[in-house]
C-alpha positions as CSV (number, residue, x, y, z in Angstrom):
1,M,-4.5,20.5,89.0
2,P,-6.5,21.5,92.1
3,A,-9.1,24.2,91.8
4,D,-7.2,26.5,94.1
5,Q,-4.2,26.7,91.8
6,T,-6.4,27.3,88.8
7,L,-8.0,30.3,90.5
8,S,-4.6,31.7,91.5
9,F,-3.5,31.7,87.8
10,A,-6.9,32.9,86.6
11,H,-6.7,36.2,88.6
12,L,-3.3,36.9,87.1
13,A,-4.4,36.4,83.5
14,I,-6.2,39.8,83.0
15,P,-3.3,42.0,84.4
16,L,-0.7,40.0,82.5
17,L,-2.7,40.4,79.3
18,G,-3.3,44.1,80.1
19,L,0.5,44.6,80.4
20,L,1.3,42.5,77.4
21,I,-1.0,44.3,74.9
22,P,0.9,47.6,75.1
23,I,4.2,45.9,74.9
24,V,3.1,44.0,71.7
25,A,1.7,47.2,70.2
26,I,5.1,49.1,70.8
27,V,7.1,46.2,69.3
28,A,4.8,46.0,66.3
29,H,5.0,49.8,65.8
30,Y,8.8,49.7,65.8
31,L,9.0,46.6,63.5
32,A,6.7,48.3,61.0
33,K,8.7,51.5,61.2
34,A,11.9,49.5,60.6
35,H,10.3,47.6,57.7
36,A,9.2,50.9,56.1
37,D,12.7,52.3,56.5
38,R,14.2,49.2,54.9
39,Q,11.8,49.5,52.0
40,R,12.7,53.2,51.5
41,H,16.4,52.5,51.6
42,E,16.0,49.6,49.1
43,T,14.1,51.9,46.8
44,L,16.9,54.5,47.0
45,R,19.5,51.8,46.2
46,E,17.6,50.8,43.2
47,F,17.4,54.4,41.9
48,A,21.2,54.7,42.5
49,R,21.9,51.4,40.7
50,A,19.8,52.4,37.7
51,G,21.5,55.8,37.5
52,Q,18.1,57.6,37.9
53,P,17.6,60.8,39.8
54,V,16.2,60.2,43.3
55,P,12.8,61.8,43.9
56,P,13.2,64.4,46.8
57,E,10.1,62.9,48.5
58,L,12.1,59.8,49.3
59,L,14.9,61.9,51.0
60,V,12.7,64.0,53.2
61,E,11.3,62.4,56.3
62,A,7.5,62.8,56.5
63,R,7.6,63.6,60.2
64,G,10.3,66.2,60.1
65,R,9.0,68.4,57.3
66,S,5.7,69.0,55.6
67,A,5.1,68.9,51.8
68,G,5.2,72.7,51.8
69,G,8.8,72.8,52.9
70,E,8.1,73.9,56.5
71,S,11.4,73.9,58.5
72,S,11.9,71.4,61.2
73,A,12.8,74.1,63.7
74,S,9.3,75.6,63.7
75,H,7.9,72.0,63.9
76,N,10.2,71.3,66.9
77,R,9.0,74.4,68.7
78,N,5.4,73.3,68.6
79,R,6.1,69.7,69.4
80,V,6.1,70.3,73.2
81,L,2.7,71.9,73.2
82,L,0.6,68.8,73.1
83,P,2.5,67.0,75.9
84,A,2.3,70.2,77.9
85,A,-1.5,70.3,77.6
86,V,-1.8,66.6,78.3
87,N,0.4,66.7,81.4
88,F,-1.3,69.8,82.7
89,G,-4.8,68.3,82.3
90,L,-3.7,65.0,83.8
91,G,-2.2,66.7,86.8
92,L,-5.4,68.7,87.4
93,G,-7.5,65.5,87.0
94,I,-5.4,63.5,89.4
95,A,-5.3,66.2,92.0
96,G,-9.1,66.7,91.7
97,L,-9.7,62.9,91.8
98,F,-7.7,62.4,95.0
99,A,-9.1,65.6,96.6
100,V,-12.7,64.3,96.1
101,M,-11.9,60.7,97.0
102,S,-10.2,61.4,100.3
103,P,-10.7,65.0,101.5
104,G,-8.2,66.2,104.0
105,S,-5.5,63.9,102.8
106,W,-2.2,64.7,101.1
107,L,-2.9,62.4,98.1
108,W,-4.1,65.3,96.0
109,A,-0.5,66.5,95.9
110,I,0.4,63.5,93.6
111,G,-1.3,65.5,90.8
112,L,1.3,68.2,91.2
113,I,3.9,66.0,89.5
114,P,2.3,65.9,86.0
115,L,0.9,69.4,86.6
116,G,4.4,70.8,87.2
117,L,5.7,68.9,84.2
118,G,3.0,70.3,82.0
119,L,3.7,73.8,83.2
120,G,7.4,73.4,82.6
121,L,6.8,72.2,79.0
122,L,4.4,75.1,78.5
123,L,7.0,77.5,79.7
124,L,9.5,75.9,77.3
125,W,7.1,76.2,74.4
126,L,6.5,79.9,75.3
127,A,10.2,80.5,75.5
128,T,11.1,78.8,72.2
129,R,8.1,80.3,70.4
130,Q,9.3,83.9,71.1
131,Q,12.8,83.2,69.8
132,P,13.4,84.3,66.2
133,P,13.7,81.4,63.7
134,A,17.2,80.2,62.9
135,P,18.4,81.1,59.3
């Protein structure tokens, strides 16, 4: 193989690996989640076959409710607060970055997209927070 072709593949290796790592992490996460779900369902089947009572901890999803019995409605109301703060900060950061990098340019307006998304999520959180909890 000539040296020119080796160099052309070498400069693509880092971006390809950079894109491949998150994809592998996402696939591994979902495979582990599916495996844990299969294990939990198998345990439930074993309890049912043996005629034993099923522990309530196996029936409650860990993400939906806490051990104290907190309802999923209040958990869902607060779920948008973190993405709201992240998008708001990201929008400010991007707008500031482009404003400093190229003053007088319109590029700073790109930061308005995540900033607006963060503000929208924050307004959604405020609106759902003020509603009375469902019975």
